[in-house]
N, C-alpha and C positions, 0 to 999 in steps of 0.2 A: 418085313417091317423093320425099319432101322431105328425108329424112335418116336417119342411123343413130344409134341411141341405145342405149347399154348401161345402161338403166334410170336414166340421168342425170336428176336433178331430180325423180324420181318416188318415191312411197312404194312399197316392195316389199311384196308379200303373196303368200300361197299362191295358185296358179292352177289347182289341180285341177278346180274347178268350171267354170272358163273352158274348159279342155281338154275336159271332159265335154260342155259345151254346144256345142262345135264338132264333136262326134261323133268325137273322136280315139279310135282303138282300136289295140291292138297284140296280137300273138300271144305269149303267155308260157305255156309248158307247165308242167305240174305238176312240181315239183322244181327249176324254174329260179328264179334270183334276179335281179331287176333291180338292178344294182349302181350305176347312175348314169343321168342323163338330161340331155340338152341340148335346149333348146326355143328355136326361132326363131319370134318372133311378128311378124305384120304388124298394126300398130296404127293406127287412124284416130282422130285427136283430134277435139275439138268443132268445130274450124275446117275439118275435112275434109282436113287434112294427114296424110300417111301416113309412118310411120317403121317401122324394124325394131328389135326389141329381142331381146336374147339372154339367156337365163337358163339356169342349170345347177344340178345338185344339189350339195350339200356334198360335199367330199372329192374332186371331180374336179380334177386338176391341169391346167395349161394344155396340156400335151402330149397328155393324154387328150382334152381338148376339141377340140384341133386335129385329132387323128386321127379322132375321131368325125365332125367336120364334113367331112373329106376323104372318108371312107367313105360318108357320106350323099350327098355330091355325086356320087360315082362310081355309087352305086346309083340315084340319081335320073336320071342321064344315061343309064345303060344301060337302065333301064326305059322311059325316054322313047323310046329307039331301038328298043324291042321286043326287046332282047336278054336281058332278065331280067324275072321277074315281080315284082309288088309284094309 
């Protein structure tokens, strides 16, 4: 990993096709509304350098984003330990 990049110096664009291409799926039941999204991307550039990039949907405040990251970290940690399902 060579760096952290919050989309610095890059043109931003919709990434739905990128997420689809990676096979990203989520369970959203009928009647539920997805109110926001936070996406952490591992990006490999033309030189083979790797960076992380963070993107979020409009309307998410920093405290919501921080909370979502913390919950995701907790879920990932507990599922890795076999204490919770994916």
